[in-house]
Residue, then its C-alpha position, 0 to 999 in steps of 0.5 A: x776268145x778261146x786262146x786258139x789261133x787255128x780256126x779249124x780247131x776253134x770251129x770244131x770245139x764250137x760245134x762240139x759245144x753246140x752239140x752238147x747244148x742242143x743234144x746233151x752230153x754224149x756220156x750215158x751213165x745207167x742208160x739201160x736202167x733209165x730206159x727201163x724206168x722211162x718205159x715203165x713210166x710211159x706204160x703206166x701213163x698209157x694205162x692211166x689214160x686208157x682207164x680215164x677214157x673208159x671211165x669217161x665213156x661209162x660216165x657219158x653212157x650213164x648220163x645219157x641213160x639218166x637223161x632218157x629216164x628223166x624224159x620218161x619220168x616227165x612223160x609219166x608225170x604229164x600222164x599222171x596230171x592228165x589222169x588226175x584232171x580227168x578224175x577231178x572233173x569226174x568228181x566235180x560234175x555231179x551230172x556227169x557222175x550220174x551219167x557215168x554211174x552206169x559205166x563203172x567199168x571205165x571208172x575202175x579202169x581209170x583208177x587202175x591206170x592212175x594207180x599204175x602211173x603213180x607206181x611207175x612214177x615212184x619207181x622211176x624217182x627211186x631209180x633216178x635217185x640211185x643212179x644219180x648218186x654216183x655222178x657227182x663223185x665221178x664228175x669230181x674225179x674226172x675234173x681233178x684228173x683233168x686239172x692235174x693233166x693240164x697243170x703237168x702239161x703246162x709245166x712241161x711246156x714251160x720247161x721245154x721253152x726254158x731249155x729252148x731259150x738256154x740253147x738259143x742263148x748258148x748259140x748266141x754266145x758261141x757265135 
């Protein structure tokens, strides 16, 4: 084995070897600089995490707002269809037209309301087009960030499992 006949000395050396395998060497060269670099790295990662959380929150709020606008837009479209249907019925039925000639005020009101709904619909379409222009790009960056984090954590887990296997093997060889 180790060429030692005294069991106490052999056991002490085995314990020191297990400590080195499990906890690393006790030599600390450049420990302060390594600690500073680690602290700066952790701070940068923390700030990046907070930034991605904020961006994700903003994206969710924008998406919620866009969905609300879509619902408003759908309601405006339904109202527009109803008004167009009323207008077409008014134009198709000449008997009713003669009855409604006396009621030109209603006709003007419907025409003005139809014009307002069309303008609101066009404005909502334009606003929705402007807001949705940012979503795909933001989605792309969020997906890329998620993939990189997942890959990094997978590599870190694999590395930790490899170190654990090496430590187990070292302990088996010592015993």
